[in-house]
C-alpha positions in Angstrom: -19.9 0.3 17.6 -18.3 -0.3 14.3 -15.1 -2.1 13.8 -12.8 -1.8 11.0 -12.1 -4.6 8.3 -8.9 -4.4 6.3 -9.3 -5.8 2.8 -6.0 -6.2 0.8 -6.6 -5.8 -2.9 -5.4 -8.7 -5.5 -1.8 -9.3 -4.9 0.7 -11.7 -6.5 2.1 -14.4 -4.2 5.5 -12.4 -4.0 7.1 -14.7 -1.5 6.6 -17.7 -3.4 7.5 -16.3 -6.6 11.0 -14.9 -4.8 11.5 -18.3 -3.8 11.0 -20.0 -7.1 12.9 -17.4 -9.0 15.8 -17.8 -6.8 15.5 -21.5 -7.0 16.0 -20.9 -10.9 12.4 -21.9 -11.7 10.8 -20.6 -14.7 8.1 -18.0 -13.9 4.6 -18.1 -15.8 3.9 -14.3 -16.2 0.4 -15.1 -15.4 1.4 -15.5 -11.7 2.2 -11.7 -11.3 0.4 -9.9 -14.4 -3.0 -8.5 -13.7 -5.9 -10.1 -15.2 -7.7 -6.7 -15.8 -6.5 -3.4 -17.0 -5.3 -1.4 -14.2 -4.6 2.5 -14.3 -1.0 3.4 -14.2 0.5 0.0 -15.3 2.9 0.2 -18.1 2.7 -1.8 -21.1 5.2 -4.7 -21.7 5.5 -5.3 -17.7 6.9 -8.8 -18.1 9.7 -7.3 -20.3 10.1 -4.6 -17.7 10.3 -7.1 -14.9 12.7 -9.3 -16.9 15.3 -6.1 -17.5 14.9 -5.5 -13.6 16.1 -9.0 -12.6 18.9 -8.8 -15.3 19.9 -5.6 -13.8 19.9 -6.0 -10.1 21.1 -8.5 -7.5 17.7 -8.3 -5.7 15.2 -9.3 -8.0 11.9 -7.9 -8.5 9.9 -10.7 -6.8 12.1 -10.3 -3.6 11.8 -6.6 -3.6 8.3 -6.6 -3.9 7.9 -9.7 -1.4 9.8 -7.7 1.3 7.8 -4.7 0.8 4.7 -6.7 0.9 5.7 -8.1 4.0 6.3 -4.9 6.0 3.0 -3.8 4.5 1.4 -6.9 6.0 2.9 -6.4 9.4 1.5 -2.8 9.3 -2.0 -4.1 8.6 -1.7 -6.6 11.4 -0.8 -4.2 13.9 -3.9 -2.4 13.4 -5.8 -2.9 16.7 -9.1 -4.4 16.7 -9.5 -4.8 13.0 -10.3 -8.1 11.0 -8.2 -8.6 7.9 -9.3 -10.7 4.8 -7.6 -10.8 1.2 -9.5 -10.1 -2.1 -9.8 -13.7 -2.4 -11.7 -14.0 0.5 -14.6 -11.4 -0.3 -17.1 -13.9 0.5 -15.9 -13.7 4.0 -16.2 -10.1 3.7 -19.8 -9.9 2.5 -20.7 -12.3 5.5 -19.3 -9.6 7.9 -20.9 -7.1 6.3 -24.3 -8.8 6.8 -23.7 -9.5 10.5 -22.6 -6.3 11.9 -21.6 -2.6 11.7 -18.1 -2.6 9.9 -15.8 -0.2 8.0 -14.2 -1.8 4.9 -10.7 -0.4 4.1 -9.3 -1.6 0.7 -5.6 -1.3 0.4 -2.6 -2.3 -1.6 0.5 -4.6 -0.8 2.6 -1.3 -0.6 0.4 0.7 1.7 0.8 1.2 5.3 -1.8 1.9 8.3 -1.7 3.3 11.8 -2.4 0.9 14.5 -5.1 3.6 15.6 -7.2 3.3 12.6 -9.3 0.4 14.4 -9.7 2.5 17.4 -10.7 5.7 15.7 -13.5 3.7 14.0 -14.6 2.2 17.2 -15.0 5.6 18.8 -17.1 7.0 16.1 -20.6 8.5 17.6 -22.3 8.6 14.2 -22.0 5.9 11.4 -21.9 7.8 8.1 -21.5 5.8 4.6 -17.9 6.5 4.7 -15.1 7.7 6.7 -12.4 9.6 5.0 -8.8 11.1 6.2 -5.8 12.6 4.9 -3.1 10.3 3.6 0.6 10.5 3.0 2.0 9.5 -0.4 5.8 8.9 -1.0 6.3 8.9 -4.9 8.1 11.4 -7.1 7.1 13.8 -4.8 6.0 13.6 -1.0 2.6 14.8 -0.9 -0.4 14.8 1.8 -3.5 14.3 -0.1 -6.6 15.8 1.5 -10.3 16.5 0.9 -11.2 20.1 0.3 -12.9 21.2 4.0 -10.5 18.7 5.9 -7.5 20.2 7.8 -4.7 17.5 8.3 -3.3 16.8 11.8 -0.1 16.8 10.1 1.1 17.8 6.7 3.9 15.7 5.2 5.8 17.3 2.2 3.3 19.3 -0.2 -0.4 19.6 0.7 -2.5 18.6 -2.3 -5.9 18.2 -2.9 -6.8 14.5 -3.8 -8.0 14.0 -7.3 -10.6 11.6 -6.2 -13.5 11.7 -3.6 -11.5 8.5 -2.1 -7.8 7.6 -2.5 -5.7 4.7 -2.4 -6.3 3.4 1.5 -8.0 6.7 3.0 -11.6 5.4 2.8 -13.7 3.3 4.9 -17.1 2.3 3.8 -19.8 1.1 6.1 -21.0 -2.3 6.0 -24.7 -1.2 5.0 -23.1 -0.2 1.7 -21.3 -3.4 1.3 -24.0 -6.1 1.4 -23.0 -8.1 -1.6 -20.0 -9.3 -3.5 -20.9 -6.9 -6.3 -21.0 -4.2 -4.0 -17.6 -5.0 -2.4 -16.1 -5.4 -5.9 -17.4 -2.1 -7.0 -15.7 -0.4 -3.8 -12.3 -1.9 -4.0 -10.8 0.5 -6.7 -10.9 4.3 -5.4 -11.9 5.8 -8.7 -14.7 3.5 -9.2 -15.7 3.8 -5.4 -15.7 7.4 -5.8 -18.0 7.4 -8.7 -20.2 5.0 -6.9 -20.5 7.5 -3.9 -21.5 10.2 -6.0 -24.0 8.2 -7.9 -25.5 6.7 -4.7 -25.2 9.9 -2.6 -23.1 8.7 0.2 -22.6 10.7 3.0 -18.9 11.2 4.3 -17.4 12.1 7.5 -13.9 13.9 7.0 -11.6 13.4 10.0 -8.3 15.0 10.3 -6.1 12.4 11.7 -3.5 10.6 9.1 -4.0 7.0 9.6 -2.7 5.6 6.2 0.1 6.0 3.8 1.5 4.7 0.4 5.2 4.3 -0.7 5.6 4.2 -4.5 9.3 2.7 -4.7 11.4 2.3 -8.1 9.7 -1.2 -8.3 6.3 0.3 -8.5 4.6 -0.7 -11.7 4.4 3.0 -12.6 8.1 3.7 -12.0 9.5 0.9 -14.0 9.8 2.5 -17.2 11.8 5.4 -15.7 13.7 3.1 -13.6 14.9 1.0 -16.5 15.5 3.5 -19.1 18.8 3.8 -20.8 21.4 6.0 -19.2 21.5 7.1 -15.7 17.8 7.8 -14.9 17.6 4.6 -13.3 20.1 5.3 -10.4 18.7 8.8 -10.2 15.2 7.4 -9.3 16.9 5.1 -6.6 18.9 8.0 -5.1 15.8 10.5 -5.3 13.6 8.1 -3.3 16.4 7.2 -0.6 17.1 11.4 -0.3 13.1 12.0 -0.1 12.7 9.2 2.5 15.7 10.2 4.6 14.6 13.7 4.7 11.2 13.3 6.0 10.9 14.5 9.7 8.2 12.6 11.3 7.0 13.8 15.0 6.1 11.6 17.9 3.1 9.5 17.3 3.9 8.6 13.7 6.0 5.6 14.5 3.6 3.6 12.4 5.1 4.9 9.3 8.6 6.1 10.4 9.4 2.5 10.9 8.2 1.2 7.6 9.8 3.8 5.9 13.1 2.8 7.3 12.7 -0.8 6.1 11.6 0.5 2.5 14.4 2.9 2.2 16.8 0.3 3.6 15.6 -2.2 1.1 16.1 0.5 -1.9 19.4 1.3 -0.8 20.6 -2.3 -0.7 19.3 -2.7 -4.3 20.9 0.2 -5.3 24.3 -1.0 -3.8 24.0 -4.3 -5.6 23.6 -6.6 -2.5 22.2 -9.9 -3.1 19.1 -11.3 -1.2 21.0 -13.6 1.1 22.3 -10.5 2.8 19.0 -8.7 2.4 17.5 -10.2 5.8 20.5 -9.2 8.0 20.6 -5.8 6.3 17.1 -5.0 7.0 17.2 -6.5 10.7 20.1 -4.2 11.6 18.6 -1.3 13.6 15.0 -2.3 12.1 14.1 -5.3 14.6 11.8 -7.0 15.0 11.6 -6.9 11.0 13.3 -9.8 9.5 11.6 -11.9 6.5 12.4 -15.5 7.7 12.0 -16.6 4.0 14.9 -14.9 2.9 
């Protein structure tokens, strides 16, 4: 029987950045800027974050810290799974050498279903990779699917995913993750897709949707539009809230409905000009047990 291992990709220490910024400390950009080129990241990210902080009462670091905490709570709820951070890839490599696992890479704005671990444990065969459809809430709401797979639920528009693997919808078997180099090569979905093609991975497509990603106005790719001159910024906030509030998730998808309410509340509070001090109470109202203790 295989188990799931959730590997959070590189992520800034958002909570500590939030604490330091709200304490009036100077923030070294090296604490949050990526140390390598990342697809979709805008140029002048430091200046954009500075403009966000000058525009909104809920600073960028606090916004991302709340989002990351909600994402982390989602990962912690996956039953039977082990969790490691990218900085602990050595631990992941040792796990890969010791038994049968499926490694799922995810970001700090991704959400996972508690059933993911049980889905992996129930596999009769153990293919090189398991791929499922995924929800993506961004400028449009889409369900990304691989050709040949009929999703158990389509949220928004059905769209063929542009890569073999997408953000968080692929788990790679430990036999393909036997070294640190293997794990590093598989962390990025585009690079992992290429590696799978070259190495001839055998994928199993399953219909159940067990992962989602939410691209809020604080996503790096959204910042240039959100902070554009004129009304584009407010429009981006209002459009996100409208999309999220209009989603009709049936029973069995509470794993995403709950986090989506949290994220929508965060976006609304930022748009209304609420301050971080009030944010914990606003998020806790009707959204228990989520209440960031550090705010």
